[in-house]
C-alpha positions, 0 to 999 in steps of 0.5 A: 684347730688344725693348720688346714683350717687356719689357712682356708680363707672365706671366698669373697663375694666378688671372687665367687660372682665375677659376672655380678661384680663386673656389672657392679663395676660397670655401674660405677663407671656409668654413674660417673658418666651420668654425673658428667652429663647431669652437670653439663645439663645444669651448665647449659641451663645456666648458659640459657639463662645468661643469654637473656642478659646479652644484647642480641637481636630477639630472634637470635636470642630466642634461637640460642635459648631454645638450642641450649635448653634443648641440649640441656634437656637432652643431656639430662634425659640421657644421663638419667636414662643411663643411670637408671638402666645401669642401676637396674642391671646391677641390682638384677645381677646382684639379686641373681647371685642371691637366688643362686646362693639360695639354691646352693649353686654359687661359684664360691662353693665350687671354688672351695670344692675344687682344691679339695678334690685335687688333693684326693 
């Protein structure tokens, strides 16, 4: 093997597909935020259940339980919606890069071809 063959390293997927890699990184951020919303939802459910043990007037207890239950459902729904949307967008970006690589139009091939052209 020549010296040139040893110095050429394979192009990483994230370097060859920066848009898809950025989308996957964004997805991890959304997963974290969605997890926080889900934990908040569980906390609000616990708060709603705990309100039953306090000695408040019935109308106030009902209003507080209804409010915390509604907030729990809202937080859970928003967290789940954001999570599913981010996972779908990430999967679509990765599948799009695979389709382009099958066609032979990946950016990695272009990145490898550019230095070779510059040497000529």
